[in-house]
N, C-alpha and C positions, 0 to 999 in steps of 0.2 A: 454926603459926609459932613459931620458937624465939626467946624474948625474951632480952635481955642480962642477964647475971648469973644466969641459970638454968642452973647447972652440970650438974644432973642431966639436963636436956633435952639439953645439949651432949654429954655422955658417951653418952647414949642414941642421939643422932644419929650420933656417930662409930661406935658399935658397929653400928648399922643400916647405915651407909654401908660399913663394912668387910665386913659379911656380904653386902651387895648386890654389891660388887666381886668377892668370892670366887665368888658365884653366877654372875656374868657370865663369870668366867674358866673356871669349871667347865663352863658351857654351851658356851663357845667350844671348850674341849678336847673335850667330848663330840661337838660338831658335827664337829670335825676327825677324830675317831676314827670317827664314823659314815661320813664321806666316804671315809676310807681303807678301811674295811670294805666299803663299797659298791664301791670300785674293785677290791678283792680278790675280792669276789663276782662282779663282772663278768668278771675275768680267769679265775676258776675256771669260771664258766659257759661262757666262750669255749673254755677248754681242754677242758671236758667235752664240748662240742659237737664240737670237733675230734677228741677221743678216741673219741666215739661214732661219728662218721663213719669214723674210721680202723678201728675194730673191725668195722664193717660192710663194709669194703672187702675185695675179693678178695685184694689183696696182703697185708694183715694176716693173713687166715685161712690163706693159704699159709705165711707166715712162722711163725705159731703152730704149724701142723701139723708143720713141719720141726723147730722148736725142741723140740717135745714128743716127738719120735721118738728119744729117747735109749735107751730100753730096746729089747731085741731084738724083743719083741712089737709095740711101737709102730712100730718101723722096718719090720717086715714089713707092717703095716697102712697104712703111709704112702701107697703108690700108691692104695689104696682111698679114703683120706681126701682126697687131692688130686682124685680123680675126683668125689667128692661135692661138693667146693668148686666144681669146674668146672660140674657140673650145676646147682648153686644159682645160679651166676653167669648161666648160660644162661637159667634159668627166670625170674630177676629182670628180664632184659632182654626176655623174650619178649612180655609184654603190650604194651609200647610198640611194638615192631617189628611185631607183628601188627596193631595199630591203624593204624600207618603204611601197612602193606600194604593194609588195608581201604580207607583213604583213597585210595591210588593206584588200587585196583581200581574204587572208586566213580567216580573221575574218568574212568578209562578207559572205563567202561561207560555213563557219563552220555550221555543223548541231548540234551544242551544244549551251547552253545558255552562252553568253559572260559575263565574270566577269568584271564589270565596276568599281571595287573598285579603289580608288585613289592610294592606295599603296597595294602591295601584301603581305608584311610581315614586321616583326619588328616594329609594331605600338607601340608607347610609351604610356602606360597607367599610368597616374600620381597616385602614391599611396596616401593613405588618410593622411599621415603625412608629406607631401613633402614641407611644407612651415612654416612660422612663426606661432606659436601656436595661437596667439591672432587673427589671420585672418581666422581661421577655425571654421566652425559651423557644429555640428553633427546633423544627422537626428534622430528623435524620432518616436516611434510608436504612431499614432494618434488614440485615442479611445481604445476600448477594443479588437478590431480585429487585425489581422496581415496583412491586405491587403492595408493599407494606411500608408505611411511615410510622415512626414512633418518637415520642417525647416523654420525658419524665420531669415533673415539676416538684421541687421540695415544698413541703407544707410548713408555713410559719404561722401558727396561731389563727385558725379559722380563716384561711385565705379564700378569697373568691377567685375562682379560675374562669377565664373567658377564652373561648376558642373562636377565632375570627379569620376571615379571608377577605381580600379586597379586590380580587381580579375575576370575579364570578362571570363577567361578560366575555372573557377570552375563551377561545375555542377549547383549550386544554382543560378547562374547569367545568365544562358542561356535564361531565360525568358525575358531578356532585348530585345531579338531579335523578340519577338512575343507578349508578354502579358502585358508589362508595358507601361503605358502612364504617361507623366510628364506635370504638369501644372505649369507654371511660371507666377506670378502676381506681379506687382509693386503696392504697396499700399500706400495711403496717411495716414496722422496722424489720419484722421477721419474714416479710414477703407474703403475708396473708392478705387476701382480698377482703376489705371491710365493706365495700359498697361498689356496685357496678351498674352501668347503664349502657345500652347499645342504641345508637341512632342509625336508623336505616333510611337511606334516601328513597324517594324525595322527602324533604323536610319542608312543611308549608303551614304548620299550625303553631299556635303559641301554647306551650306547656310549662309547668312549674320549673322544670329543669331541661326544657327542650329547645328546639330551634325556633327561629322567629318568622322567617319568611322564605318562600321558595326562591327568591332572588338572592338570599344571603345564607351563609352558613355561620351560625352563631350559637354558642352554647355556654351556659353559666351554671356554676354550682358552688356552694359553700362547703368547704372540706370539713370532715369530722375531726374532733380533737385528737383521736387516736391514730389518725393517718400521718404517715411520715412523708409520703410522696404520692402524687397522682400520675398514673400511667395513662397516656392517650395513644391509641393505635388506630391507624387508618388502613383499611383493606380495600383494594381495588381489584375487582374481578377481571378487568381488562388489562391490568398491568400497566396502567398509565398514571399511577399515583405519583410518579416522579415529577410530573408536571406541576405539582403543587408546591414543590420545595421553595421556590422563590417568593411565594406569596402567602404561605400559611405559617402562622406561628401561634403561640399561646402566651397570654399575659395574665397577671394576677392583679386584682384591685385590693388595696389595703383598706382597712376600716377607717372611715372618716369622711370628710367633705372637701371636694375640690371647688374653690371659689373662682369663677371665671370673670375677669374684669377687663372688658375691651375699653380702650381709651383713644380718643382722637382729639388732639389739641386740648387735653383735659388738665393741663398743669394747674389751672386755677382752683379746681375742686378735688383733684385726685388725692392730695395729701390728707384731707379730711376723711375721704372714703377709706383710705388704707388705715388711717389711725383707728377708725371705728372697727376695722377687722382685727387690728392688733390687740384691741381691748376685749376681744371675745373671751367669754368664760370657758369655752370649749378648750380642752387641752391642746397646746400648740402642736403636739405630734399627731393630732387627729384632724388637722386641716391644712390645706395648702392654698396659696394664692397664685393664680396664673394670670399675669398681666399681659395683654396683647396690645402693643403699640401699633395701630394701623394708620398708615400715612406718615407724614413728616413728624419726627420725634419732637421737634421744638424744644421746650423746656421740661418735657415729661421725664426724661432720664435723670435729670437733676433731682426732681421730686422723689423718684423711686430710689435713687442712691441714698438720699438723705433718710428715707424711711428705713431702708435696710440697715443703715448705720445705727439708727436709733432703736431698731427692733431686730437684732441679729438672730433671735431665737424663733422668729416667724419664718416658715418655709415659703419663700416668695420667689417666683421665677418670672423672668421677663422674656417675651418673644416679640421680635420685630417683624412687621409685615408692611411692605412698601405700599400696597394697595389700601386706600382709605375705604374700608367696607366693614361695617359693624357685623354683618352676617358672616363674612369670611373670618373676622376676628373670633367670633363665638365658635365657629367650626374648628378653628385652630385650638381654641381652649378645650373643646370637647375631645379633640385628638389627643391632647396632652394630659387630660385628667387621669389621675392614677388612684383616686379614692373611690369608694363604692357608692358615694352619693355626690351630687353636683348641684350647684346653684349659680345663678347669674346676678351680678351686681353692676349697675351702671356707674361710670366713674365720678358722677356728681351726686350719687346717692349714698346713704349711710345705713348701717345696721345697728339695732340696739345691742347692748353688750351680751345679752343671753340668747341672741337670735340663733346662732349656729347650734348651741348646746340644746336648746329646747326643740328646735326643728329636727335635729338629728335624733334626739331621744324619741320623739313621736314617730319618726319614720323608720328608724332602724330596729325599733322594738317590735314592729309589726311584721309577721312572716309573709303577709300579702304584698309587701313592697309598695305601700301607698305613696302618693304624692303629698308631702306636708305643705300646708298653706299657712301664711301668717297674715296678720293685720297690716294695713298700710296707712301711712299718714303723709300728707304733703307738707313741704317746707317752702315758704315764700317769704323773702325778706326776714329770715331768721324767726319766722312765726310758724308754728305747727298748726296745720289746718285739717279738719275732717274732710272727707270727700264721700261721694256717692258709693264708692266701693267699700268704705269703712262701714256705712250703714248696712250694706248687703252682708258683710262679714258678721256684724253684730247680730243680725237676724238669724243668720245661718248657724251660728254657734249654739243656738238653743235646740237644734234638731239632733236627734239621736243618730241619724244616718244621713250623710250629705248626698245630694244628687248634684249633677253638673249644673243644672239650672239655678241651684241655690247660690252658687258663687261664680256664675258664668263670666262676669267681667274680670274676675281675678285669674281665670284659668289661662287666658290667651295673651297675657302680658309677660315680659321677661322676669319681672320682679316677683318677690314674695313666695317663691316655691323652692322646694328641695326634692330632687328626683333621684331614683336609682340610676347610677351612671351607666350600667349595662344597657338599659333600654334607650337612654339618650344617645348612646354611641351608635345606635342603628339608624338614626335620623340625621338630617342636616338642615341648616338654614339655606334658603334659596338665594343665591348670589344676585339673581336678576332683579330682585325686589328693591325698590327705592324706599318703601315704607311698608308697614304691615307684615314684615317677615316673621315677626313673633306670633302674630295671629295664625299664619299658615303653619308654622312649625308646631305650635302647641295644639292646634286643632287636629293636626295629623297625629300627634302623640296620643291624644286622648281617644280618638276614634280607632287608633291602631291597637293600643294596649288595654284600654278600658280600666285604668287603675282606680283603686279606691282612693278616697280623699281623707286626709287627716288634718283637721283645722285646729291650729294651736290657738287657744284662747288668748286674747290680748292681756288678760290678767297674768299670764305666764311671762309677759315682758318681751315676747318675740315680735318686734315691730320693724317694718321696712320703711325707712324715711325717704320719700321721693322728692327730689328738688324740681319745682316748677320753674321752667326757664323758657326764654324765647327760642323758637325753632322747634320745640317739641311738637308731637303730632297734634296735641290738644290746642296748640297755638299757631299752627300752620296757617299762613295766609291762604284764603280761598283762591283756587285756580283750577282750571280744567285738568291739568296734569295731576295735581294732588287729589282733588275731590272726585275725579271721574276716572282718569286713566289708571292711576295707581290703585284705586279701590277695585276697579274691574280686574286688574292683575291679581289682586288678593282673592277676589271672588272666584276667578278661573282656577287658581291654584287649589283652593279649598274644594271646589267642585270636582276637580280632577281626582283628588284624593278620595272623595266620598262617593264617586260615581258608581262603584261596584258594591257598595254597602247594601246589605239586606236587613240589618238590625235597625228597627224603627227608632229606638232611642238615639242611636248614633247619627242616623240621618237627620233627626230633629236637632241634635246638637250642632252638627255642621251647618244645617240650614239657618239656625239662629245666628251663626257667625256671618253667614252670607247676607242675611237681612240687615244685620247691624252695619256692615260695610255699605250696603245699598242706600242707607239713610244719608250718607255723605253725597252720593250721586244724586239722590232725589233733591236735596237742598240746593245743590249747585244748578242742575238743569232747570229747576223751577224758576230760578232767578236769571238764567241765561238760556232761554228756549231756543235761541239760534244755534246752540251747540247740541241740540237733541239728536240730530241725525249722526253727528260725529260720535256721540256716546254709543248709539246703537251699533255702529260699525265695529265697536270693540267687543261685542258679544260673540262668544264662540258658537260655531255652527254645530253644537251637539247638545244633548239634553242636559238641562240643569236640574239639580235635585230639588230646587225650589224655584218657582217662576217669579223671582223678585222683580224682573223687568215688566211683568204684567201689572204688578202693584204700582210701580213707578209711573207707567203709562196711564193707569186708571186715576192716579192722584192728579195728573196734569191735563188729562183730556178735557177739551171743551167741544169736541166734535163727536157726534154719534152717527155711525154708519148703519144704514139698513141695507143688508145684502142677503136676499132670500136664500141664495146658495153661496156658501162661503167655505174656505178651507177649514178643516182638512178634507172636505168632500172633493172628490175628483170630478171636476167640471171646469170647462173653460171660463165660464162666468165667475166661478169662485176664484180661480187663479188670477184672472185679470183684475178683479177687485183687490186682491191682496197686493198685486203689483202696483195698483193705483195708490194704495195706502202707503206703500214704501216711497212712491214718487212724491206724495204729499209731504212726507218727512215730518209729520207731526203725530203726537200721541192721540189715539182715537179709541172709542168703545164701539163694539159691533153687536148688533142683534141679527141673528140668522135663524134659519129653519132646520129642523131635523130632516135630513135627506137620505137617511139610511135605507129607506125602502127602494130608492131609485138610483142612488149613487154610492160607490165604494168610498172608503176612507183611506187617506194616506197621511199619517201624522208628519211625515217629512215635509209636506207642503207648508207647514207652519213656520218653517225657516224663512219663507219669503217676506212675511210681515213681522217677524220676530222683533220684539222691542217696541214696536209702534202700537200694538194692540193691547189695551188694558182689559176692561171688562168684556167678556165674551158670553153673551146670553143666547142660549139655543132654545128656540121655541119648539115645543112638541106638538106640531099640527101635521095633518096629512100633506105630503108633498104633492103639489100639482101646479102645472103650468096654466091650466085653463078652467079648473073647477072652482067656481066662485065660493062655494061653501067652505072649501078647504082654505082658500086664500083669505076669506073673511075671518076664519078662526085665527090664522096667523096674524092678521092685522090687529085684531082685538087683543090677543095675548102680547104681541110686540109692543103695542101702545101702553099696556098695563106695565110691562117691564121697563119701558122707557121712563114712565112717570116714577117708578120705584127707584131707578137710577138717579133721576133728578133729585128726589127726596134724600137719597143717600149722600149725594154730592152737596146738598144744601143750595143748589142753584140749577137753573136750566142750562141746556147746551146752547152755545152761541151759533153753532152750525150743525145741520143735519145733511147727510149725503146719502143718496140712494142711486142704485144702478140696476138697470134691467137689460137682459132679456126676461128674467123671471118677473112677472108683473107685480107680485106681492110686495116687492121693495118700494115701488112708488106709492102704492096705496097706504102702506104703513107710514111713510114719510108725510103723505098728505094729512093723515089724521093728526100727526104730531104738529104740523104747520098750522092747522086750524086751531088747535088748542094753545099754541104758543106762536102768535103771529110775528113776534119779534125775532124768532129764530130764522137764520138764513138757511134756505133749502137749495142745495145744489143737486140737480137731477141729471144723471148720465144715461144716454142711450147707447147700447152696444151696437144694435142694428135696428132697422124699422120694426116696430112691434105689430102694428095693424096689418101690414102687407107682408105676405110670404115671398119666397124666392121667385115665384111665378107672377107676382104682382097682384094676386088675389087677396081679398080680405080674409084674415083669420076670423073664425066665428066662435064666440062663446058669450054667455049672458051674465050680466051683473044684476044684482037685486036693486031695483030703483029705490026701494024703501031704505036701503042702507045709505044711498046717496042723500036722501032727504033727511033721515034721522041723524046723520052725522054732519048736517048743515052744509053739505057740499053744494047743493042746489042754491041755497040762500047766498052762499059766498060767491057763486058764479054771477048771480044777479047783482050783488054788491059791486063787483068789478065791471059791471056794465056789459056783460056778454049774454048772448042768447043761450038758453039751456038746450043742448042737443036732445033730440027725441029718441035717439038710439039707446039701446041697452047693451051694445056690444062692449064686452069687457076690454078688448084690446084697444078700441077707440078711446075709451075713458082712461086707459092707462097712459096714453100719449097726451090726451086732452088736459088732464089734471096737472100734468107737469108743465105743459105749455102755459096754462093759466096761473098756477099758484107758485111754481118754483121761482126762486130769485135768480138762478143761474142754470143754464142748460149746457150740457157737455155733449158734443158730437165727436166721433173719432175721425171724421174727415168731412170736407166741404160737400162732396157729392151726397153724403148721407143727409146732411142738413137740407140741401137743395131738394132732394127727393121727398123727404118727409114733409117739407113745407108745401110741396107741389099738390098734395091731396088735401090740404087744409082749405076750406071754403071761405072762411072769414078773413078779409084783408087786414082787419085790425089785429087779429091773432097772429097772422103772418108777420106783421110788423113787430109785434111783441116778441115773437120767437127770435127774429133776427137781432133785436135790440139786446137780448140777454144771452146770446149764444156764444160759446167758446169752442174752438176746434182743438181737441186734445187727443193726439194719436195714442194707441195702446203703448204703455210704458215698456222700456227695455231694462232688464235687470243688470246690475253691475257685473263685471267680468268674473268676480269671485264665485258667483252662483253657478257658473259653467263647470266648476271643478268640485262642487259639493258632493257629487255622486261619482261612483266608479262602476258603471255597469259591466257585467261580464259578457262582453260582446266582441267577437273577433273581427278585425278589419284588416284586409290585406293591403299593406302599405305600398305594395308594388303596383297596385291598380289605381285607377281613377274612380273614387267612390262618390256616387251620387246618393242622395237620400230624400225620401218623401215621407212626411209624418202626417197622419190624419186619415179620416174616413173618405171613401169615394162616393160621390153623388153623380147623378145622371148629368148634371151640369158641370161636373169637374172631372171629366174622363182623362185617362192617361194613354189612350190607344195610339196617338201620334208619337208619343215618346217611345212606346214599345216598338212601333214600326221603324222609327229612326235608329234605335239600337240594333234592330234586326238587319238594317241596311248598311251598317258600318262595314268597312273593309275588315277582313279577318284579323289583321294585326292590331287594329284599334279595338275591335269588338272583344278580343281576348283580354284586353286591359280594362274593359268597362264593367263596373259593378254598380247596380242600382239596388239600394236597400229600401224596402218599403215597410213602414210600421203602421198597421191599420187593424181595424176590427172587421173589415170587409174581406176576409181572406178567401172564402170559398169561390166567389165569382172570379177573383183575381187569378187564382191558381189555374183555372181553366183557360183564362185569357192569356196567361203567360205561356202555357203549353202550346196554344194555337200559334204563337209567334216563334216558337222554338227557342225560348229564352230561359230555360230552366237553370242554366249555368250563370247567366248574366244578371238575373233578377232574383233577389233573396226576399222572401215575404216573411214578415215577423208580426207577431201580435203587437198591439199598441203598448208603448212603454209609459211609465209614469213621468210626470213633468220634469223632475230633476234629472232622471236618466235621459230624457229627451234633450235637455240642455247640454249634458255632457257628451252625448253622441253627436249632436249637431256640430259641436266644436271639433270633432275628429274627422268629419267628412271634408271632401274637397269641394263639393257643390251641393247646395240645398235647393230643392224645387218647391215653389209655391205657385198656385194657380188661382185665377179669378173664377168666380161664379159666372155662368153664362146668363147675361141679362139683356143683351142686344135684341131690340124688337119687343121687349117686355116692359122695360122701365126706361124712363127718359134719360137717366144716367145710372151708372153702376154704383150703388151706395155702399158696397161692401169692401172692406180692407181686411184681409185675413189676419187674425191676431198673431198667427205664427210668424208673420213677417217681422213683427217687433222683436220676437225671440231670435230670429235669424240674424238680426242686426247686431246682437251681442256676441255672436259666434265669429270665428275667424274665416269661415268658408266663403266661397263665392255664393251669390244668391241668383238663382235662375227663375225669373217670373214668366209664366205663360199667361198672357194678359188679354183682356179686351183693349181695343186701341185707345179708348177714352176713359179708362178706369183709373182710380186713384193709385192702384198698385203700379200701373205703367208709369204714371207721372212720378211716383216716388223713386222707382228704379232709374228713370231717366235723369232725375235731379241728383242722383248719387254720383259724386265725382271721385270715389275711392278706387274705381277701376275693378271692383269686385262684382258688378252686376251684369246680368245678361237678360235680354228681353226677347221673347218669342210671342207669337200671337195665336190665340185659340183658332184651330182650324187651318192654320198656315203651316203645312208640313215642312216647307223649305226653311222657314225661320227656326223651327224646332230642330231640324237636322243640322243647320249651320251652327246653332248655339251648342249643340251636343259635340260636334266635331271641334269647334273652337276650344271648348273646355278640355277635351281629350288632348289636343295638340299643345295647349298651353302648358301641360305638365309633361310633355314628351321628353324634355331634357332630363326629367327626374325618373320617368317610368320606362321609356323605351330604350 
């Protein structure tokens, strides 16, 4: 505290106070400068985005080619350059159009009834009290019965009548789909019927004066001038019409515009927004303002009260909502709209004075109920700016008829549009959306109703002024939540709405919106690759109308996979490779072979690696495991396609990955490695290739000239190794990987030990060990075990065992059958063994010989996702070793189904060789869910069987 007479303290205080005030001024100035810089950065970002889009456009490329053709040489080359641009444009649009064609073909070939609804979900059903009270007319029971409801609505100057119900999901209203008919009559004062229409349920199509959707009952008509009242009568053949009384009513929409203004802490700008509405040239009795305060009111009410005091002739209503949600606020505004057209205005935006008048004139004068569109300008620091949407509108206005692609950026934003209220009332904004709710809402609107567009020229003066501010979508700070999670939420919503569409133009419109959202995702994950797997986890496990995730993966992939057999072909090698890709958790491109002659297809398998696979190139060569001519064709074509991908990317791949049992994979990777020695090659072996299950050499010949012509022999010499004299295809498949691959993947140590054991060259053995990695077969996340819902009955009162796979001479089940047959009757009656296999004929006879027709159920083999789902429902899963004792020095095999069993909740029962990898894996498992028996050891099999049965005795017996 400064005491009186202490001049030094006073001087010091004044000095401190002066410094403090200067500091405050400096901070204020810095803050203003930072804000201006931020505005400039936003404008630069917007211009860069527009410039980037322009540079990618075909129009820009054509113009650039022409402007660069000043020299004679360039002028001569101009036709060639234009042709290249044309080819690039066609190629860019090919993926989407092919996908659309595939959808159309799938619908055409489907053996199910196609759902042709306009919208697949989230249909907005208007509740009975959604508008002004004096415009509602309730239904009353007509007569003494309960099968007729009746209402009469007086007509006042071309009233629009809307019939709605909001409780369609309740049991009592399900009769709307089958039993209720509705008669609408316009009556004169003398009681004469001027016009009539009958609606007969079910109502599921969009007609001029008809119903909207099978999930809603909605009807709209404009009354004739000579009508005095409208009579609406509902007839219910079952006499249950009385159930509608509490939820059904009729409302009328007056001519004009409802302006919906949500506001959240908007006191700073709301006054200017409302003033721009008060200055509208449209007659005051032709529009209403509905302000929805969402969240804490703050100083907003003071602004509104001041506005209403200054403009008492403006119809302005205020509705308070405690939840701070722009989507909820707009839904409330839609609820309360009572005019026949509606528009949305943000609380910090403004409208030109003639906006409502010109927009309404263009919309209301057209009997087709078009959506009216205006021009838009941005306001920043009191400066009016052009934007990319303005340029789009200026170009579109020159067209005699607008398509959605002409003004696509304008269609899915809240601003700049005037809609028929009746249609808007059938939809809603999704409350779960943190951003992009407008994109979802309006995409659904346009694909549902397909309205025509009416673009009001800027010369008419109808301009929407949008304020650029911090926190808007265009200025959001980059984050995983905003750029990825929220964008995927929007994509999933749009996809859900469009999934049942069959109209090609609508699919393409919805797909364009999905692709636009995916650009945010692409930009973020390209800068934050560590988040890539987290992004993929957000993808829905259903078909997308456009595979945007493939485009994202292809843009980011630096790894090329050679997998001779790959999903969607049904093959263990294909599935394991897909699982390995998911385990790698990076975007990849894949080259694979057409296996249609030897393997079935199952598109559901694509879910395994969905989001991680970009380019998928299928080579059309004869499928073969051992025919060199067929493999050579694959290798040649695969290498050609790989070079084409590198050219398209503008760079080579940093890594190539190949996996066999199918030998073609390694040979294709070898050719790639020879041509690009700096590429890292990872080669994976599923099982030994040269040696079969009995330890004998597999035999097939490779063309030695191919090895020589493709420099394989020369490269072996360069590495200092002796060139083998053999032409055995399977030997060379292993040998080239041992010599040339940078990394070798084996699924278990026994496999590595065994494959090295028959290599003669000690230097090569050392090389193999030096670059080897042990990587067991991957296990998929838990969610994959619930992707499928197979129609297969399991008796929960029994102990359910399951075996999946084919039967081989080395993998018999006879001891298990014998053990089940030997169980005491009380246990045996509770034992159920489910076998899923292709080897059914021999098994049936074997089962009968043991008298186990009731205890063993034999089924055909199921597809992979059904297998995962079923394995998760069983009590115990059986896996057995191949018999190799006395044939091989170690058992090199680890059944791939063991990795799938690990992801299920059931016990795992292994019937093993004593020194096998499977036995070691089961022994090391400390979860208490594993059982071990030994091949040929009946006692160990019987003990494991009874132990499993008794462990569930408290639940079953």
